[in-house]
DSSP file (Angstrom, degrees, kcal/mol; ACC not computed):
  #  RESIDUE AA STRUCTURE BP1 BP2  ACC     N-H-->O    O-->H-N    N-H-->O    O-->H-N    TCO  KAPPA ALPHA  PHI   PSI    X-CA   Y-CA   Z-CA
    1    1 A M              0   0    0      0, 0.0     2,-0.3     0, 0.0     0, 0.0   0.000 360.0 360.0 360.0 125.3  -18.3  -21.9  -10.1
    2    2 A T        -     0   0    0      3,-0.0     2,-0.4     0, 0.0     3,-0.0  -0.718 360.0-137.0 -94.2 145.9  -15.5  -20.6   -7.8
    3    3 A T        -     0   0    0     -2,-0.3     2,-0.1     1,-0.0     0, 0.0  -0.825  27.6-107.1-101.7 142.4  -13.3  -17.8   -8.6
    4    4 A A        -     0   0    0     -2,-0.4     2,-0.2     1,-0.1    -1,-0.0  -0.405  36.4-123.9 -61.3 139.5   -9.5  -18.0   -7.9
    5    5 A R        -     0   0    0     -2,-0.1     2,-0.4     1,-0.1    48,-0.2  -0.619  26.4-104.6 -87.9 150.1   -8.6  -15.9   -5.0
    6    6 A I  E     +a   53   0A   0     46,-2.6    48,-2.9    -2,-0.2     3,-0.1  -0.601  38.8 173.8 -78.3 127.0   -5.8  -13.2   -5.5
    7    7 A E  E     +     0   0A   0     -2,-0.4    51,-2.8     1,-0.2     2,-0.3   0.700  61.5  19.1-105.3 -26.8   -2.6  -14.3   -3.9
    8    8 A E  E     -a   58   0A   0     49,-0.2     2,-0.5    51,-0.0    -1,-0.2  -0.965  56.0-144.7-144.2 158.6   -0.2  -11.5   -5.0
    9    9 A I  E     -a   59   0A   0     49,-2.9    51,-2.1    -2,-0.3     2,-0.9  -0.958  11.9-160.1-127.9 110.9   -0.2   -8.0   -6.3
   10   10 A D  E  >  -a   60   0A   0     -2,-0.5     4,-3.2    49,-0.2     5,-0.4  -0.814   5.2-163.3 -89.5 104.9    2.6   -7.2   -8.8
   11   11 A I  H  >>S+     0   0    0     49,-1.2     4,-2.2    -2,-0.9     5,-1.9   0.916  86.2  47.7 -60.1 -45.3    2.8   -3.4   -8.6
   12   12 A G  H  45S+     0   0    0     48,-0.4    -1,-0.2     3,-0.2     5,-0.2   0.865 120.8  36.2 -67.2 -35.0    4.7   -3.0  -11.9
   13   13 A K  H  45S+     0   0    0      3,-0.1    -2,-0.2     1,-0.1    -1,-0.2   0.866 127.3  33.6 -83.7 -37.7    2.4   -5.3  -13.8
   14   14 A E  H  <5S+     0   0    0     -4,-3.2    -3,-0.2     2,-0.1    -2,-0.2   0.592 135.8   9.7-100.0 -12.4   -1.0   -4.4  -12.2
   15   15 A F  T  <5S-     0   0    0     -4,-2.2     2,-0.3    -5,-0.4    -3,-0.2   0.598 115.1 -38.0-128.6 -67.7   -0.5   -0.7  -11.5
   16   16 A S      < -     0   0    0     -5,-1.9    -3,-0.1     1,-0.1    -2,-0.1  -0.934  23.3-144.1-165.6 138.9    2.6    1.1  -12.8
   17   17 A V  S    S+     0   0    0     -2,-0.3    48,-2.6     1,-0.2    49,-0.4   0.576 108.8  42.9 -81.4  -7.7    6.2    0.6  -13.5
   18   18 A A  S    S+     0   0    0     46,-0.2    -1,-0.2    47,-0.1    15,-0.1  -0.451  77.7 178.7-131.0  59.8    6.7    4.2  -12.5
   19   19 A P        +     0   0    0      0, 0.0    49,-0.4     0, 0.0     2,-0.3  -0.404  19.1 155.7 -64.7 133.7    4.5    4.8   -9.3
   20   20 A R        +     0   0    0     13,-2.0    13,-0.1    47,-0.1    15,-0.1  -0.996  24.7  24.8-157.6 158.5    5.0    8.4   -8.1
   21   21 A G        -     0   0    0     -2,-0.3    14,-1.9    13,-0.2    47,-0.1   0.110  64.1-108.6  75.8 171.1    3.4   11.2   -6.2
   22   22 A A  S    S+     0   0    0     12,-0.2    14,-2.1    13,-0.2     2,-0.2   0.805  79.1  39.0-104.9 -40.2    0.8   11.2   -3.5
   23   23 A H        -     0   0    0     12,-0.2     8,-0.6    13,-0.1     2,-0.3  -0.691  43.1-172.4-124.4 164.6   -2.6   12.5   -4.8
   24   24 A Y  B     -C   30   0B   0     -2,-0.2     6,-0.2     6,-0.1     8,-0.1  -0.945  38.0 -93.6-141.3 162.2   -5.0   12.6   -7.6
   25   25 A G    >   -     0   0    0      4,-2.4     3,-2.2    -2,-0.3    -1,-0.0  -0.117  46.0 -88.4 -74.4 178.1   -8.1   14.7   -8.1
   26   26 A V  T 3  S+     0   0    0      1,-0.3    -1,-0.1     2,-0.1    -2,-0.0   0.828 129.4  38.6 -53.3 -37.4  -11.7   13.7   -7.3
   27   27 A H  T 3  S-     0   0    0      0, 0.0    -1,-0.3     0, 0.0     3,-0.1  -0.003 125.9 -93.6-106.6  28.4  -12.1   12.2  -10.7
   28   28 A Y  S <  S+     0   0    0     -3,-2.2     2,-0.2     1,-0.2    -2,-0.1   0.793  78.0 146.6  64.1  32.1   -8.7   10.6  -11.0
   29   29 A T        +     0   0    0      2,-0.1    -4,-2.4     3,-0.0     2,-0.4  -0.468  47.9  31.4 -84.4 167.2   -7.3   13.6  -12.8
   30   30 A G  B    S+C   24   0B   0     -6,-0.2     2,-0.9    -2,-0.2    -6,-0.1  -0.681 118.5  16.5  84.8-137.9   -3.7   14.5  -12.2
   31   31 A N    >   -     0   0    0     -8,-0.6     3,-1.1    -2,-0.4     6,-0.2  -0.588  57.5-172.1 -82.8 107.4   -1.2   11.8  -11.5
   32   32 A A  T 3  S+     0   0    0     -2,-0.9    -1,-0.2     1,-0.3    -8,-0.1   0.645  85.5  57.0 -70.8 -13.0   -2.8    8.5  -12.5
   33   33 A D  T 3  S+     0   0    0    -15,-0.1   -13,-2.0   -10,-0.1    -1,-0.3  -0.063  83.8 139.7-102.1  25.8    0.1    6.6  -10.8
   34   34 A S    <>  -     0   0    0     -3,-1.1     4,-2.3   -15,-0.2   -12,-0.2  -0.307  64.5-121.5 -80.4 157.9   -0.4    8.2   -7.4
   35   35 A G  H  > S+     0   0    0    -14,-1.9     4,-3.0     1,-0.2     5,-0.2   0.861 113.3  56.4 -59.5 -39.5   -0.1    6.6   -4.0
   36   36 A K  H  > S+     0   0    0    -14,-2.1     4,-2.9     2,-0.2     5,-0.3   0.914 107.8  47.2 -61.6 -46.0   -3.7    7.6   -3.3
   37   37 A R  H  > S+     0   0    0     -6,-0.2     4,-2.8     2,-0.2     5,-0.4   0.926 112.3  49.7 -63.3 -43.7   -5.0    5.8   -6.4
   38   38 A F  H  X>S+     0   0    0     -4,-2.3     4,-2.3     2,-0.2     5,-1.9   0.938 113.0  47.5 -63.4 -42.9   -3.0    2.7   -5.5
   39   39 A R  I  <>S+     0   0    0     -4,-3.0     5,-3.2     3,-0.2    -2,-0.2   0.959 117.4  40.9 -58.5 -50.8   -4.3    2.8   -1.9
   40   40 A E  I  <5S+     0   0    0     -4,-2.9    -2,-0.2     1,-0.2    -1,-0.2   0.895 127.1  29.2 -73.0 -37.5   -7.9    3.2   -2.9
   41   41 A E  I  <5S+     0   0    0     -4,-2.8    -1,-0.2    -5,-0.3    -3,-0.2   0.766 133.8  22.1 -96.5 -21.4   -8.1    0.9   -5.9
   42   42 A V  I  X5S+     0   0    0     -4,-2.3     4,-0.5    -5,-0.4    -3,-0.2   0.825 128.2  30.6-112.7 -52.4   -5.5   -1.8   -5.1
   43   43 A L  I >><S+     0   0    0     -5,-1.9     3,-1.5     1,-0.2     4,-0.8   0.936 108.9  62.4 -79.3 -48.4   -4.8   -1.9   -1.3
   44   44 A K  H >><S+     0   0    0     -5,-3.2     4,-1.9    -6,-0.3     3,-0.9   0.843  98.0  58.0 -50.4 -40.0   -8.1   -0.9    0.2
   45   45 A P  H 3> S+     0   0    0      0, 0.0     4,-3.2     0, 0.0    -1,-0.3   0.850  94.6  65.9 -62.2 -31.7   -9.9   -3.9   -1.2
   46   46 A V  H << S+     0   0    0     -3,-1.5    -2,-0.2    -4,-0.5     7,-0.1   0.866 113.5  32.7 -56.6 -34.3   -7.5   -6.3    0.5
   47   47 A F  H << S+     0   0    0     -3,-0.9     3,-0.3    -4,-0.8    -1,-0.2   0.718 126.4  39.5 -93.5 -25.0   -9.0   -5.1    3.8
   48   48 A T  H  < S+     0   0    0     -4,-1.9    -2,-0.2     1,-0.2     3,-0.1   0.670 127.0  31.8 -99.9 -19.0  -12.6   -4.3    2.8
   49   49 A E    ><  +     0   0    0     -4,-3.2     3,-2.3    -5,-0.3     4,-0.2  -0.371  69.1 155.2-133.2  53.7  -13.1   -7.4    0.5
   50   50 A S  G >   +     0   0    0     -3,-0.3     3,-1.4     1,-0.3     5,-0.2   0.662  62.5  73.5 -59.7 -19.7  -11.0   -9.9    2.1
   51   51 A E  G 3  S+     0   0    0      1,-0.3    -1,-0.3    -3,-0.1    -5,-0.1   0.704  91.5  60.0 -65.8 -19.1  -13.0  -12.8    0.7
   52   52 A R  G <  S+     0   0    0     -3,-2.3   -46,-2.6    -7,-0.2     2,-0.3   0.603 101.7  67.7 -82.6 -12.2  -11.4  -12.0   -2.7
   53   53 A Y  E <  S-a    6   0A   0     -3,-1.4     2,-0.9   -48,-0.2   -46,-0.2  -0.815  72.8-134.7-119.2 149.6   -7.9  -12.7   -1.4
   54   54 A S  E     -     0   0A   0    -48,-2.9    -3,-0.1    -2,-0.3    -2,-0.0  -0.874  57.5-104.9 -93.9 104.0   -5.8  -15.5   -0.1
   55   55 A L  E    S+     0   0A   0     -2,-0.9    38,-0.1    -5,-0.2     2,-0.1  -0.546 100.9  42.3 -84.2 139.7   -4.3  -13.9    3.0
   56   56 A P  E    S-     0   0A   0      0, 0.0     2,-0.5     0, 0.0    38,-0.3   0.523  84.0-150.7 -77.2 150.9   -1.6  -12.8    3.4
   57   57 A V  E     - b   0  94A   0     36,-3.6    38,-2.6    -2,-0.1     2,-0.5  -0.744  13.6-127.6 -88.5 126.1   -1.3  -11.2    0.0
   58   58 A K  E     -ab   8  95A   0    -51,-2.8   -49,-2.9    -2,-0.5     2,-0.7  -0.639  16.7-155.1 -75.9 127.4    2.2  -10.9   -1.4
   59   59 A I  E     -ab   9  96A   0     36,-3.3    38,-2.6    -2,-0.5     2,-0.9  -0.911   8.7-147.9-103.0 105.3    3.1   -7.4   -2.5
   60   60 A L  E >   +ab  10  97A   0    -51,-2.1   -49,-1.2    -2,-0.7     3,-0.5  -0.648  21.9 175.5 -79.2 105.6    5.8   -7.6   -5.2
   61   61 A L  G >   +     0   0    0     36,-2.8     3,-0.6    -2,-0.9    37,-0.2   0.824  64.4  61.2 -81.4 -34.1    7.9   -4.5   -4.6
   62   62 A D  G 3  S+     0   0    0     35,-0.6    -1,-0.2     1,-0.2    36,-0.1   0.083  74.5  89.5 -94.0  26.0   10.7   -4.9   -7.1
   63   63 A T  G <  S+     0   0    0     -3,-0.5     2,-0.3    37,-0.0    -1,-0.2   0.129  81.2  70.5-103.2  20.0    8.8   -4.9  -10.3
   64   64 A V  S <  S-     0   0    0     -3,-0.6   -46,-0.2     1,-0.1   -47,-0.1  -0.770  87.6-116.1-123.1 169.5    9.0   -1.1  -10.7
   65   65 A D  S    S-     0   0    0    -48,-2.6     2,-0.3     1,-0.3   -47,-0.1   0.936  82.9 -46.4 -70.2 -51.5   11.8    1.3  -11.4
   66   66 A A        -     0   0    0    -49,-0.4     2,-0.3   -47,-0.1    -1,-0.3  -0.958  52.6-118.1-169.1 175.0   11.7    3.1   -8.0
   67   67 A Y        -     0   0    0     -2,-0.3     2,-0.3    -3,-0.1   -47,-0.1  -0.935  16.8-132.2-124.1 149.7    9.3    4.6   -5.6
   68   68 A S     >  -     0   0    0    -49,-0.4     4,-2.0    -2,-0.3     5,-0.2  -0.778  23.3-124.0 -92.8 151.2    8.9    8.1   -4.3
   69   69 A A  H  > S+     0   0    0     -2,-0.3     4,-2.5     1,-0.2     5,-0.2   0.846 112.9  57.1 -65.9 -30.1    8.6    8.5   -0.5
   70   70 A A  H  > S+     0   0    0      2,-0.2     4,-2.2     1,-0.2     5,-0.3   0.913 105.4  49.8 -63.1 -42.7    5.3   10.4   -1.2
   71   71 A F  H  > S+     0   0    0      2,-0.2     4,-2.9     1,-0.2     5,-0.3   0.957 113.8  44.7 -59.0 -52.5    3.9    7.5   -3.1
   72   72 A L  H  X>S+     0   0    0     -4,-2.0     4,-2.5     1,-0.2     5,-1.1   0.897 113.8  50.0 -62.6 -42.6    4.7    5.0   -0.3
   73   73 A K  I  <>S+     0   0    0     -4,-2.5     5,-1.1     1,-0.2     4,-0.3   0.911 115.2  41.6 -64.5 -41.6    3.5    7.3    2.5
   74   74 A E  I  <5S+     0   0    0     -4,-2.2    -2,-0.2    -5,-0.2    -1,-0.2   0.892 119.9  43.9 -77.1 -36.7    0.2    7.9    0.9
   75   75 A A  I  <5S+     0   0    0     -4,-2.9     4,-0.4    -5,-0.3    -2,-0.2   0.969 130.3  18.0 -67.6 -52.5   -0.4    4.3   -0.2
   76   76 A F  I >X5S+     0   0    0     -4,-2.5     3,-0.7    -5,-0.3     4,-0.7   0.910 129.9  44.1 -94.2 -48.1    0.7    2.4    2.8
   77   77 A G  I >><S+     0   0    0     -5,-1.1     4,-2.6    -4,-0.3     3,-1.1   0.905 108.3  63.1 -63.8 -38.3    0.6    5.0    5.6
   78   78 A G  H 3><S+     0   0    0     -5,-1.1     4,-2.6     1,-0.3     6,-0.3   0.766  90.0  66.0 -54.7 -30.1   -2.7    6.2    4.2
   79   79 A L  H <4>S+     0   0    0     -3,-0.7     5,-1.6    -4,-0.4     6,-1.2   0.892 111.7  34.8 -58.2 -39.5   -4.3    2.8    4.9
   80   80 A V  H X<5S+     0   0    0     -3,-1.1     3,-1.3    -4,-0.7    -2,-0.2   0.893 116.5  53.1 -81.3 -45.1   -3.9    3.5    8.6
   81   81 A R  H 3<5S+     0   0    0     -4,-2.6    -2,-0.2     1,-0.3    -3,-0.2   0.897 110.5  48.3 -56.0 -43.7   -4.4    7.3    8.5
   82   82 A E  T 3<5S-     0   0    0     -4,-2.6    -1,-0.3    -5,-0.2    -2,-0.2   0.532 115.7-115.1 -79.1  -5.1   -7.7    6.9    6.6
   83   83 A G  T < 5S+     0   0    0     -3,-1.3    -3,-0.2     2,-0.2    -2,-0.1   0.600  77.2 127.8  85.7  12.0   -8.9    4.2    9.1
   84   84 A Y  S   <S-     0   0    0     -5,-1.6     2,-0.3    -6,-0.3    -4,-0.2   0.785  80.0 -22.7 -72.7 -25.8   -9.0    1.3    6.6
   85   85 A T        -     0   0    0     -6,-1.2    -2,-0.2    -5,-0.0    -1,-0.1  -0.948  65.0-103.4-168.1 179.7   -6.9   -1.0    8.8
   86   86 A T     >  -     0   0    0     -2,-0.3     4,-2.4    -3,-0.1     5,-0.2  -0.752  35.8-106.8-116.2 162.9   -4.4   -1.1   11.6
   87   87 A P  H  > S+     0   0    0      0, 0.0     4,-2.3     0, 0.0     5,-0.1   0.886 121.2  55.4 -53.4 -38.6   -0.6   -1.8   11.6
   88   88 A E  H  > S+     0   0    0      2,-0.2     4,-1.7     1,-0.2     5,-0.1   0.921 107.8  48.1 -62.8 -43.3   -1.3   -5.3   13.0
   89   89 A E  H  > S+     0   0    0      2,-0.2     4,-3.0     1,-0.2     5,-0.3   0.895 107.9  55.2 -65.9 -37.6   -3.7   -6.1   10.2
   90   90 A I  H  X S+     0   0    0     -4,-2.4     4,-2.5     1,-0.2    -1,-0.2   0.938 108.3  48.6 -59.4 -45.4   -1.2   -4.9    7.6
   91   91 A R  H  < S+     0   0    0     -4,-2.3    -1,-0.2     1,-0.2    -2,-0.2   0.840 117.3  42.6 -60.1 -33.9    1.4   -7.3    9.1
   92   92 A D  H  < S+     0   0    0     -4,-1.7    -2,-0.2    -5,-0.1    -1,-0.2   0.792 122.9  34.9 -80.4 -30.8   -1.2  -10.1    9.0
   93   93 A Y  H  < S+     0   0    0     -4,-3.0   -36,-3.6   -37,-0.1     2,-0.4   0.718 112.3  54.3-100.7 -25.8   -2.6   -9.4    5.5
   94   94 A L  E  <  -b   57   0A   0     -4,-2.5     2,-0.5    -5,-0.3   -36,-0.2  -0.910  54.1-170.1-119.2 139.1    0.3   -8.1    3.5
   95   95 A K  E     -b   58   0A   0    -38,-2.6   -36,-3.3    -2,-0.4     2,-0.5  -0.985  20.5-140.9-126.1 117.7    3.7   -9.8    2.8
   96   96 A F  E     -b   59   0A   0     -2,-0.5     2,-0.4   -38,-0.2   -36,-0.2  -0.697  23.9-174.5 -82.9 126.3    6.3   -7.6    1.2
   97   97 A V  E     +b   60   0A   0    -38,-2.6   -36,-2.8    -2,-0.5   -35,-0.6  -0.972  18.4 176.1-125.5 131.0    8.4   -9.4   -1.4
   98   98 A F        +     0   0    0     -2,-0.4   -38,-0.1   -37,-0.2     7,-0.0  -0.967   6.4 169.6-131.8 120.7   11.4   -8.3   -3.5
   99   99 A K  S    S+     0   0    0     -2,-0.4    -1,-0.1     1,-0.0     3,-0.1   0.815  72.7  29.8 -99.0 -34.9   12.9  -11.1   -5.6
  100  100 A K  S    S+     0   0    0      1,-0.2     2,-0.6   -38,-0.1     3,-0.1   0.783 112.9  51.4 -98.1 -34.8   15.4   -9.3   -7.9
  101  101 A H    >   -     0   0    0      1,-0.2     3,-1.7     2,-0.0    -1,-0.2  -0.905  50.8-169.7-121.6 108.4   16.7   -6.3   -6.1
  102  102 A E  G >  S+     0   0    0     -2,-0.6     3,-2.0     1,-0.3     4,-0.2   0.836  87.3  69.4 -63.5 -30.6   18.1   -6.5   -2.6
  103  103 A G  G >  S+     0   0    0      1,-0.3     3,-1.4     2,-0.2     4,-0.3   0.659  78.8  78.2 -61.4 -16.6   18.1   -2.7   -2.5
  104  104 A F  G <>  +     0   0    0     -3,-1.7     4,-1.4     1,-0.3     3,-0.4   0.523  69.8  84.8 -73.5  -6.8   14.3   -2.7   -2.4
  105  105 A E  H <> S+     0   0    0     -3,-2.0     4,-2.2     1,-0.2    -1,-0.3   0.829  81.3  64.7 -61.4 -30.7   14.5   -3.6    1.3
  106  106 A L  H <> S+     0   0    0     -3,-1.4     4,-2.0     1,-0.2    -1,-0.2   0.895 100.0  49.6 -59.4 -37.9   14.9    0.1    1.8
  107  107 A Y  H  > S+     0   0    0     -3,-0.4     4,-2.3    -4,-0.3    -1,-0.2   0.857 108.0  53.0 -71.2 -31.0   11.4    0.6    0.4
  108  108 A M  H  X S+     0   0    0     -4,-1.4     4,-1.9     2,-0.2    -1,-0.2   0.887 109.0  49.1 -67.5 -36.1   10.0   -2.0    2.7
  109  109 A R  H  X S+     0   0    0     -4,-2.2     4,-2.1     2,-0.2    -2,-0.2   0.854 109.8  52.2 -68.9 -33.1   11.6   -0.2    5.7
  110  110 A L  H  X S+     0   0    0     -4,-2.0     4,-3.1    -5,-0.2     5,-0.3   0.939 108.3  51.9 -65.5 -44.3   10.1    3.1    4.5
  111  111 A I  H  X S+     0   0    0     -4,-2.3     4,-1.9     1,-0.2    -2,-0.2   0.930 109.9  47.2 -55.1 -47.5    6.6    1.5    4.3
  112  112 A L  H  X S+     0   0    0     -4,-1.9     4,-2.2     1,-0.2    -1,-0.2   0.888 112.4  51.1 -64.4 -40.6    6.9    0.2    7.8
  113  113 A L  H  X S+     0   0    0     -4,-2.1     4,-2.8     1,-0.2    -2,-0.2   0.928 110.7  48.2 -64.0 -44.6    8.1    3.7    9.0
  114  114 A F  H  X S+     0   0    0     -4,-3.1     4,-1.8     1,-0.2    -1,-0.2   0.821 110.8  51.1 -71.1 -25.5    5.2    5.4    7.3
  115  115 A I  H  X S+     0   0    0     -4,-1.9     4,-2.0    -5,-0.3    -1,-0.2   0.918 112.3  46.6 -68.8 -42.9    2.7    2.9    8.8
  116  116 A A  H  X S+     0   0    0     -4,-2.2     4,-2.4     2,-0.2    -2,-0.2   0.914 111.4  51.2 -68.1 -42.3    4.1    3.5   12.2
  117  117 A E  H  X S+     0   0    0     -4,-2.8     4,-2.5     1,-0.2    -1,-0.2   0.902 109.7  50.8 -59.7 -41.5    4.0    7.4   11.7
  118  118 A A  H  X S+     0   0    0     -4,-1.8     4,-2.3     1,-0.2    -1,-0.2   0.904 110.5  48.5 -67.2 -37.8    0.4    7.2   10.7
  119  119 A E  H  X S+     0   0    0     -4,-2.0     4,-2.0     2,-0.2    -2,-0.2   0.896 111.2  50.3 -68.5 -38.1   -0.5    5.2   13.7
  120  120 A A  H  X S+     0   0    0     -4,-2.4     4,-2.5     2,-0.2    -2,-0.2   0.927 110.4  50.1 -59.9 -45.9    1.3    7.6   16.0
  121  121 A Q  H  X S+     0   0    0     -4,-2.5     4,-1.9     1,-0.2    -2,-0.2   0.891 109.9  50.1 -59.7 -42.6   -0.5   10.5   14.4
  122  122 A K  H  X S+     0   0    0     -4,-2.3     4,-2.1     2,-0.2    -1,-0.2   0.887 109.8  51.5 -60.0 -40.9   -3.8    8.9   14.9
  123  123 A K  H  X S+     0   0    0     -4,-2.0     4,-2.4     2,-0.2    -2,-0.2   0.914 108.8  50.5 -62.4 -46.2   -3.0    8.2   18.6
  124  124 A Q  H  <>S+     0   0    0     -4,-2.5     5,-2.6     1,-0.2     4,-0.4   0.885 109.7  50.3 -62.0 -37.8   -2.0   11.8   19.1
  125  125 A K  H ><5S+     0   0    0     -4,-1.9     3,-1.0     3,-0.2    -1,-0.2   0.910 110.4  49.9 -64.3 -43.5   -5.3   13.0   17.6
  126  126 A R  H 3<5S+     0   0    0     -4,-2.1    -2,-0.2     1,-0.2    -1,-0.2   0.891 112.0  47.9 -63.5 -40.1   -7.3   10.6   19.8
  127  127 A E  T 3<5S-     0   0    0     -4,-2.4    -1,-0.2    -5,-0.1    -2,-0.2   0.488 115.5-118.5 -82.6  -1.6   -5.4   11.9   22.9
  128  128 A G  T < 5       0   0    0     -3,-1.0    -3,-0.2    -4,-0.4    -2,-0.1   0.738 360.0 360.0  75.3  24.0   -6.1   15.5   21.8
  129  129 A N      <       0   0    0     -5,-2.6    -4,-0.2    -6,-0.2    -5,-0.1   0.436 360.0 360.0 -89.9 360.0   -2.4   16.5   21.4
């Protein structure tokens, strides 16, 4: 029996319509809709369990009310910062989609900025700066 592979992640439907904040506690106390929880539970498996996914995976951005910068930085920049993947793999594995709201392009740009910042910070650490 084959299991259907995951083709898209609808953030509003599968995570929260009001994602916010960056962190949660060790046992998921605090903000249950945090960027860290989204990264660890939803995004990380795309890169560590790729056999479950039809790559690239569509990330539906505009099924939520709005995003905080802290959420986006922790969720997407954190993928690179924590060493789960590289910016190149993010470009290959994730496709950001917004169908209803053109204004959500701003969030996509922020995501790409936070990914680039995380990569630059990692590079600075490697070079000892």
